[in-house]
LUMMAR-845590 format. One record per atom (N, C-alpha, C): residue number from 1; residue in three letters; atom name; x, y, z. Coordinates in nm, 2 decimals, decimal comma, padded with zeros to 4 digits. Example, Ala and Ser with C-alpha at 12.3 -4.5 7.8 and 13.67 -1.06 7.14 Angstrom:
% residues 2
{atom 1; 'Ala'; 'N'; {01,32; -00,57; 00,78}},
{atom 1; 'Ala'; 'CA'; {01,23; -00,45; 00,78}},
{atom 1; 'Ala'; 'C'; {01,32; -00,33; 00,78}},
{atom 2; 'Ser'; 'N'; {01,28; -00,22; 00,71}},
{atom 2; 'Ser'; 'CA'; {01,37; -00,11; 00,71}},
{atom 2; 'Ser'; 'C'; {01,29; 00,00; 00,79}},
***
This chain:
% residues 85
{atom 1; 'Unk'; 'N'; {-01,85; -01,65; -01,30}},
{atom 1; 'Unk'; 'CA'; {-01,76; -01,72; -01,21}},
{atom 1; 'Unk'; 'C'; {-01,73; -01,63; -01,09}},
{atom 2; 'Unk'; 'N'; {-01,75; -01,68; -00,97}},
{atom 2; 'Unk'; 'CA'; {-01,72; -01,59; -00,86}},
{atom 2; 'Unk'; 'C'; {-01,57; -01,57; -00,84}},
{atom 3; 'Unk'; 'N'; {-01,54; -01,45; -00,78}},
{atom 3; 'Unk'; 'CA'; {-01,40; -01,42; -00,76}},
{atom 3; 'Unk'; 'C'; {-01,35; -01,48; -00,63}},
{atom 4; 'Unk'; 'N'; {-01,22; -01,46; -00,60}},
{atom 4; 'Unk'; 'CA'; {-01,16; -01,51; -00,48}},
{atom 4; 'Unk'; 'C'; {-01,20; -01,41; -00,36}},
{atom 5; 'Unk'; 'N'; {-01,24; -01,47; -00,25}},
{atom 5; 'Unk'; 'CA'; {-01,27; -01,39; -00,14}},
{atom 5; 'Unk'; 'C'; {-01,14; -01,34; -00,07}},
{atom 6; 'Unk'; 'N'; {-01,13; -01,21; -00,04}},
{atom 6; 'Unk'; 'CA'; {-01,02; -01,16; 00,03}},
{atom 6; 'Unk'; 'C'; {-01,06; -01,08; 00,14}},
{atom 7; 'Unk'; 'N'; {-00,99; -01,07; 00,25}},
{atom 7; 'Unk'; 'CA'; {-01,02; -00,98; 00,36}},
{atom 7; 'Unk'; 'C'; {-00,99; -00,84; 00,31}},
{atom 8; 'Unk'; 'N'; {-01,06; -00,74; 00,36}},
{atom 8; 'Unk'; 'CA'; {-01,03; -00,61; 00,32}},
{atom 8; 'Unk'; 'C'; {-00,90; -00,56; 00,38}},
{atom 9; 'Unk'; 'N'; {-00,84; -00,46; 00,32}},
{atom 9; 'Unk'; 'CA'; {-00,73; -00,39; 00,37}},
{atom 9; 'Unk'; 'C'; {-00,78; -00,26; 00,43}},
{atom 10; 'Unk'; 'N'; {-00,71; -00,22; 00,53}},
{atom 10; 'Unk'; 'CA'; {-00,75; -00,09; 00,60}},
{atom 10; 'Unk'; 'C'; {-00,63; -00,01; 00,63}},
{atom 11; 'Unk'; 'N'; {-00,63; 00,12; 00,59}},
{atom 11; 'Unk'; 'CA'; {-00,53; 00,21; 00,63}},
{atom 11; 'Unk'; 'C'; {-00,56; 00,25; 00,77}},
{atom 12; 'Unk'; 'N'; {-00,47; 00,21; 00,86}},
{atom 12; 'Unk'; 'CA'; {-00,50; 00,24; 01,01}},
{atom 12; 'Unk'; 'C'; {-00,43; 00,37; 01,06}},
{atom 13; 'Unk'; 'N'; {-00,34; 00,43; 00,97}},
{atom 13; 'Unk'; 'CA'; {-00,28; 00,55; 01,02}},
{atom 13; 'Unk'; 'C'; {-00,19; 00,61; 00,91}},
{atom 14; 'Unk'; 'N'; {-00,17; 00,74; 00,91}},
{atom 14; 'Unk'; 'CA'; {-00,08; 00,81; 00,83}},
{atom 14; 'Unk'; 'C'; {00,00; 00,90; 00,92}},
{atom 15; 'Unk'; 'N'; {00,13; 00,89; 00,92}},
{atom 15; 'Unk'; 'CA'; {00,22; 00,97; 01,01}},
{atom 15; 'Unk'; 'C'; {00,31; 01,05; 00,92}},
{atom 16; 'Unk'; 'N'; {00,39; 01,13; 00,98}},
{atom 16; 'Unk'; 'CA'; {00,49; 01,21; 00,90}},
{atom 16; 'Unk'; 'C'; {00,60; 01,12; 00,84}},
{atom 17; 'Unk'; 'N'; {00,61; 00,99; 00,89}},
{atom 17; 'Unk'; 'CA'; {00,71; 00,90; 00,84}},
{atom 17; 'Unk'; 'C'; {00,65; 00,80; 00,74}},
{atom 18; 'Unk'; 'N'; {00,52; 00,77; 00,73}},
{atom 18; 'Unk'; 'CA'; {00,47; 00,67; 00,64}},
{atom 18; 'Unk'; 'C'; {00,32; 00,64; 00,67}},
{atom 19; 'Unk'; 'N'; {00,29; 00,52; 00,62}},
{atom 19; 'Unk'; 'CA'; {00,15; 00,47; 00,62}},
{atom 19; 'Unk'; 'C'; {00,14; 00,34; 00,69}},
{atom 20; 'Unk'; 'N'; {00,05; 00,32; 00,78}},
{atom 20; 'Unk'; 'CA'; {00,02; 00,19; 00,85}},
{atom 20; 'Unk'; 'C'; {-00,10; 00,13; 00,78}},
{atom 21; 'Unk'; 'N'; {-00,09; 00,00; 00,75}},
{atom 21; 'Unk'; 'CA'; {-00,20; -00,08; 00,70}},
{atom 21; 'Unk'; 'C'; {-00,23; -00,20; 00,79}},
{atom 22; 'Unk'; 'N'; {-00,36; -00,23; 00,80}},
{atom 22; 'Unk'; 'CA'; {-00,40; -00,35; 00,86}},
{atom 22; 'Unk'; 'C'; {-00,44; -00,45; 00,75}},
{atom 23; 'Unk'; 'N'; {-00,38; -00,56; 00,75}},
{atom 23; 'Unk'; 'CA'; {-00,41; -00,66; 00,65}},
{atom 23; 'Unk'; 'C'; {-00,42; -00,80; 00,72}},
{atom 24; 'Unk'; 'N'; {-00,54; -00,85; 00,72}},
{atom 24; 'Unk'; 'CA'; {-00,57; -00,97; 00,79}},
{atom 24; 'Unk'; 'C'; {-00,53; -00,95; 00,94}},
{atom 25; 'Unk'; 'N'; {-00,44; -01,03; 00,99}},
{atom 25; 'Unk'; 'CA'; {-00,41; -01,01; 01,14}},
{atom 25; 'Unk'; 'C'; {-00,27; -00,94; 01,16}},
{atom 26; 'Unk'; 'N'; {-00,23; -00,87; 01,06}},
{atom 26; 'Unk'; 'CA'; {-00,10; -00,81; 01,07}},
{atom 26; 'Unk'; 'C'; {-00,10; -00,66; 01,04}},
{atom 27; 'Unk'; 'N'; {-00,01; -00,58; 01,10}},
{atom 27; 'Unk'; 'CA'; {00,00; -00,44; 01,08}},
{atom 27; 'Unk'; 'C'; {00,13; -00,43; 00,99}},
{atom 28; 'Unk'; 'N'; {00,12; -00,35; 00,89}},
{atom 28; 'Unk'; 'CA'; {00,23; -00,33; 00,80}},
{atom 28; 'Unk'; 'C'; {00,26; -00,18; 00,79}},
{atom 29; 'Unk'; 'N'; {00,39; -00,14; 00,78}},
{atom 29; 'Unk'; 'CA'; {00,43; 00,00; 00,77}},
{atom 29; 'Unk'; 'C'; {00,50; 00,02; 00,64}},
{atom 30; 'Unk'; 'N'; {00,45; 00,13; 00,57}},
{atom 30; 'Unk'; 'CA'; {00,52; 00,17; 00,45}},
{atom 30; 'Unk'; 'C'; {00,58; 00,30; 00,47}},
{atom 31; 'Unk'; 'N'; {00,71; 00,30; 00,50}},
{atom 31; 'Unk'; 'CA'; {00,78; 00,43; 00,51}},
{atom 31; 'Unk'; 'C'; {00,79; 00,51; 00,38}},
{atom 32; 'Unk'; 'N'; {00,77; 00,64; 00,39}},
{atom 32; 'Unk'; 'CA'; {00,77; 00,72; 00,27}},
{atom 32; 'Unk'; 'C'; {00,90; 00,71; 00,19}},
{atom 33; 'Unk'; 'N'; {01,01; 00,69; 00,26}},
{atom 33; 'Unk'; 'CA'; {01,14; 00,68; 00,19}},
{atom 33; 'Unk'; 'C'; {01,15; 00,56; 00,10}},
{atom 34; 'Unk'; 'N'; {01,07; 00,46; 00,13}},
{atom 34; 'Unk'; 'CA'; {01,07; 00,34; 00,04}},
{atom 34; 'Unk'; 'C'; {00,94; 00,33; -00,05}},
{atom 35; 'Unk'; 'N'; {00,84; 00,41; -00,01}},
{atom 35; 'Unk'; 'CA'; {00,72; 00,41; -00,09}},
{atom 35; 'Unk'; 'C'; {00,68; 00,56; -00,12}},
{atom 36; 'Unk'; 'N'; {00,76; 00,62; -00,20}},
{atom 36; 'Unk'; 'CA'; {00,75; 00,77; -00,22}},
{atom 36; 'Unk'; 'C'; {00,62; 00,82; -00,28}},
{atom 37; 'Unk'; 'N'; {00,54; 00,73; -00,35}},
{atom 37; 'Unk'; 'CA'; {00,42; 00,77; -00,41}},
{atom 37; 'Unk'; 'C'; {00,32; 00,82; -00,31}},
{atom 38; 'Unk'; 'N'; {00,33; 00,79; -00,19}},
{atom 38; 'Unk'; 'CA'; {00,24; 00,83; -00,09}},
{atom 38; 'Unk'; 'C'; {00,27; 00,96; -00,01}},
{atom 39; 'Unk'; 'N'; {00,40; 01,00; -00,03}},
{atom 39; 'Unk'; 'CA'; {00,45; 01,12; 00,05}},
{atom 39; 'Unk'; 'C'; {00,37; 01,24; 00,03}},
{atom 40; 'Unk'; 'N'; {00,33; 01,28; -00,10}},
{atom 40; 'Unk'; 'CA'; {00,26; 01,40; -00,12}},
{atom 40; 'Unk'; 'C'; {00,11; 01,37; -00,16}},
{atom 41; 'Unk'; 'N'; {00,07; 01,25; -00,14}},
{atom 41; 'Unk'; 'CA'; {-00,07; 01,22; -00,17}},
{atom 41; 'Unk'; 'C'; {-00,16; 01,28; -00,07}},
{atom 42; 'Unk'; 'N'; {-00,28; 01,31; -00,11}},
{atom 42; 'Unk'; 'CA'; {-00,39; 01,35; -00,01}},
{atom 42; 'Unk'; 'C'; {-00,42; 01,23; 00,08}},
{atom 43; 'Unk'; 'N'; {-00,46; 01,25; 00,20}},
{atom 43; 'Unk'; 'CA'; {-00,50; 01,15; 00,29}},
{atom 43; 'Unk'; 'C'; {-00,61; 01,07; 00,23}},
{atom 44; 'Unk'; 'N'; {-00,71; 01,14; 00,17}},
{atom 44; 'Unk'; 'CA'; {-00,82; 01,07; 00,11}},
{atom 44; 'Unk'; 'C'; {-00,78; 00,97; 00,00}},
{atom 45; 'Unk'; 'N'; {-00,67; 01,00; -00,07}},
{atom 45; 'Unk'; 'CA'; {-00,62; 00,91; -00,18}},
{atom 45; 'Unk'; 'C'; {-00,55; 00,79; -00,12}},
{atom 46; 'Unk'; 'N'; {-00,48; 00,81; -00,01}},
{atom 46; 'Unk'; 'CA'; {-00,42; 00,70; 00,06}},
{atom 46; 'Unk'; 'C'; {-00,52; 00,60; 00,12}},
{atom 47; 'Unk'; 'N'; {-00,63; 00,66; 00,17}},
{atom 47; 'Unk'; 'CA'; {-00,73; 00,57; 00,24}},
{atom 47; 'Unk'; 'C'; {-00,81; 00,49; 00,13}},
{atom 48; 'Unk'; 'N'; {-00,80; 00,53; 00,01}},
{atom 48; 'Unk'; 'CA'; {-00,88; 00,46; -00,10}},
{atom 48; 'Unk'; 'C'; {-00,79; 00,35; -00,16}},
{atom 49; 'Unk'; 'N'; {-00,79; 00,24; -00,09}},
{atom 49; 'Unk'; 'CA'; {-00,71; 00,12; -00,13}},
{atom 49; 'Unk'; 'C'; {-00,80; 00,00; -00,15}},
{atom 50; 'Unk'; 'N'; {-00,77; -00,08; -00,24}},
{atom 50; 'Unk'; 'CA'; {-00,84; -00,20; -00,27}},
{atom 50; 'Unk'; 'C'; {-00,75; -00,32; -00,26}},
{atom 51; 'Unk'; 'N'; {-00,80; -00,43; -00,22}},
{atom 51; 'Unk'; 'CA'; {-00,73; -00,56; -00,22}},
{atom 51; 'Unk'; 'C'; {-00,78; -00,64; -00,33}},
{atom 52; 'Unk'; 'N'; {-00,71; -00,64; -00,44}},
{atom 52; 'Unk'; 'CA'; {-00,75; -00,71; -00,56}},
{atom 52; 'Unk'; 'C'; {-00,75; -00,87; -00,55}},
{atom 53; 'Unk'; 'N'; {-00,65; -00,91; -00,47}},
{atom 53; 'Unk'; 'CA'; {-00,64; -01,06; -00,44}},
{atom 53; 'Unk'; 'C'; {-00,55; -01,06; -00,31}},
{atom 54; 'Unk'; 'N'; {-00,53; -01,18; -00,26}},
{atom 54; 'Unk'; 'CA'; {-00,46; -01,19; -00,13}},
{atom 54; 'Unk'; 'C'; {-00,32; -01,12; -00,13}},
{atom 55; 'Unk'; 'N'; {-00,26; -01,10; -00,25}},
{atom 55; 'Unk'; 'CA'; {-00,12; -01,06; -00,25}},
{atom 55; 'Unk'; 'C'; {-00,10; -00,93; -00,33}},
{atom 56; 'Unk'; 'N'; {-00,21; -00,86; -00,36}},
{atom 56; 'Unk'; 'CA'; {-00,20; -00,74; -00,45}},
{atom 56; 'Unk'; 'C'; {-00,29; -00,63; -00,40}},
{atom 57; 'Unk'; 'N'; {-00,23; -00,51; -00,37}},
{atom 57; 'Unk'; 'CA'; {-00,31; -00,39; -00,32}},
{atom 57; 'Unk'; 'C'; {-00,30; -00,29; -00,43}},
{atom 58; 'Unk'; 'N'; {-00,41; -00,21; -00,44}},
{atom 58; 'Unk'; 'CA'; {-00,42; -00,11; -00,55}},
{atom 58; 'Unk'; 'C'; {-00,48; 00,02; -00,49}},
{atom 59; 'Unk'; 'N'; {-00,42; 00,13; -00,52}},
{atom 59; 'Unk'; 'CA'; {-00,47; 00,26; -00,49}},
{atom 59; 'Unk'; 'C'; {-00,51; 00,33; -00,62}},
{atom 60; 'Unk'; 'N'; {-00,64; 00,32; -00,65}},
{atom 60; 'Unk'; 'CA'; {-00,69; 00,37; -00,79}},
{atom 60; 'Unk'; 'C'; {-00,66; 00,52; -00,81}},
{atom 61; 'Unk'; 'N'; {-00,68; 00,60; -00,71}},
{atom 61; 'Unk'; 'CA'; {-00,66; 00,75; -00,73}},
{atom 61; 'Unk'; 'C'; {-00,52; 00,78; -00,75}},
{atom 62; 'Unk'; 'N'; {-00,43; 00,70; -00,71}},
{atom 62; 'Unk'; 'CA'; {-00,28; 00,72; -00,73}},
{atom 62; 'Unk'; 'C'; {-00,22; 00,64; -00,84}},
{atom 63; 'Unk'; 'N'; {-00,30; 00,54; -00,89}},
{atom 63; 'Unk'; 'CA'; {-00,25; 00,45; -00,99}},
{atom 63; 'Unk'; 'C'; {-00,13; 00,38; -00,94}},
{atom 64; 'Unk'; 'N'; {-00,13; 00,33; -00,81}},
{atom 64; 'Unk'; 'CA'; {-00,02; 00,26; -00,75}},
{atom 64; 'Unk'; 'C'; {-00,07; 00,12; -00,72}},
{atom 65; 'Unk'; 'N'; {00,00; 00,02; -00,76}},
{atom 65; 'Unk'; 'CA'; {-00,03; -00,12; -00,72}},
{atom 65; 'Unk'; 'C'; {00,10; -00,18; -00,67}},
{atom 66; 'Unk'; 'N'; {00,08; -00,25; -00,56}},
{atom 66; 'Unk'; 'CA'; {00,19; -00,31; -00,49}},
{atom 66; 'Unk'; 'C'; {00,16; -00,46; -00,45}},
{atom 67; 'Unk'; 'N'; {00,26; -00,54; -00,46}},
{atom 67; 'Unk'; 'CA'; {00,26; -00,68; -00,41}},
{atom 67; 'Unk'; 'C'; {00,28; -00,67; -00,26}},
{atom 68; 'Unk'; 'N'; {00,20; -00,74; -00,19}},
{atom 68; 'Unk'; 'CA'; {00,21; -00,74; -00,04}},
{atom 68; 'Unk'; 'C'; {00,35; -00,77; 00,01}},
{atom 69; 'Unk'; 'N'; {00,42; -00,86; -00,06}},
{atom 69; 'Unk'; 'CA'; {00,56; -00,90; -00,02}},
{atom 69; 'Unk'; 'C'; {00,65; -00,78; -00,03}},
{atom 70; 'Unk'; 'N'; {00,62; -00,69; -00,12}},
{atom 70; 'Unk'; 'CA'; {00,71; -00,57; -00,13}},
{atom 70; 'Unk'; 'C'; {00,70; -00,48; 00,00}},
{atom 71; 'Unk'; 'N'; {00,58; -00,49; 00,06}},
{atom 71; 'Unk'; 'CA'; {00,56; -00,42; 00,19}},
{atom 71; 'Unk'; 'C'; {00,62; -00,49; 00,31}},
{atom 72; 'Unk'; 'N'; {00,60; -00,62; 00,31}},
{atom 72; 'Unk'; 'CA'; {00,65; -00,71; 00,42}},
{atom 72; 'Unk'; 'C'; {00,80; -00,71; 00,42}},
{atom 73; 'Unk'; 'N'; {00,86; -00,72; 00,30}},
{atom 73; 'Unk'; 'CA'; {01,01; -00,74; 00,28}},
{atom 73; 'Unk'; 'C'; {01,06; -00,65; 00,18}},
{atom 74; 'Unk'; 'N'; {01,06; -00,52; 00,21}},
{atom 74; 'Unk'; 'CA'; {01,11; -00,42; 00,11}},
{atom 74; 'Unk'; 'C'; {01,26; -00,44; 00,07}},
{atom 75; 'Unk'; 'N'; {01,33; -00,51; 00,16}},
{atom 75; 'Unk'; 'CA'; {01,47; -00,53; 00,13}},
{atom 75; 'Unk'; 'C'; {01,49; -00,63; 00,01}},
{atom 76; 'Unk'; 'N'; {01,39; -00,70; -00,02}},
{atom 76; 'Unk'; 'CA'; {01,39; -00,79; -00,14}},
{atom 76; 'Unk'; 'C'; {01,35; -00,72; -00,27}},
{atom 77; 'Unk'; 'N'; {01,31; -00,59; -00,26}},
{atom 77; 'Unk'; 'CA'; {01,27; -00,51; -00,37}},
{atom 77; 'Unk'; 'C'; {01,34; -00,38; -00,37}},
{atom 78; 'Unk'; 'N'; {01,47; -00,39; -00,40}},
{atom 78; 'Unk'; 'CA'; {01,56; -00,27; -00,38}},
{atom 78; 'Unk'; 'C'; {01,53; -00,15; -00,47}},
{atom 79; 'Unk'; 'N'; {01,47; -00,17; -00,59}},
{atom 79; 'Unk'; 'CA'; {01,44; -00,06; -00,67}},
{atom 79; 'Unk'; 'C'; {01,32; 00,02; -00,63}},
{atom 80; 'Unk'; 'N'; {01,34; 00,15; -00,61}},
{atom 80; 'Unk'; 'CA'; {01,23; 00,24; -00,57}},
{atom 80; 'Unk'; 'C'; {01,20; 00,33; -00,68}},
{atom 81; 'Unk'; 'N'; {01,08; 00,33; -00,74}},
{atom 81; 'Unk'; 'CA'; {01,05; 00,42; -00,84}},
{atom 81; 'Unk'; 'C'; {01,02; 00,56; -00,79}},
{atom 82; 'Unk'; 'N'; {01,04; 00,66; -00,87}},
{atom 82; 'Unk'; 'CA'; {01,02; 00,80; -00,82}},
{atom 82; 'Unk'; 'C'; {00,87; 00,83; -00,86}},
{atom 83; 'Unk'; 'N'; {00,81; 00,91; -00,77}},
{atom 83; 'Unk'; 'CA'; {00,67; 00,95; -00,80}},
{atom 83; 'Unk'; 'C'; {00,67; 01,05; -00,92}},
{atom 84; 'Unk'; 'N'; {00,56; 01,05; -00,98}},
{atom 84; 'Unk'; 'CA'; {00,54; 01,15; -01,10}},
{atom 84; 'Unk'; 'C'; {00,54; 01,29; -01,04}},
{atom 85; 'Unk'; 'N'; {00,59; 01,38; -01,12}},
{atom 85; 'Unk'; 'CA'; {00,59; 01,52; -01,07}},
{atom 85; 'Unk'; 'C'; {00,50; 01,60; -01,16}},
***
């Protein structure tokens, strides 16, 4: 059974404040204060992202998976998990 076709996700930049993603026709920003798993990650780990379906992104080297809506509307997802130490 074939899977669902999804457009790839691309990390378009990493700054001292967070990570920029290109997803379809939009640019999304993930600030480190709301997405702390990426703050101390290696750039190579951040760039290794998969789009499992239209609404789900996964960083296998970090074992982080996020619903796209949590990036678009972080105010609707007030709980922020702490990164593993």
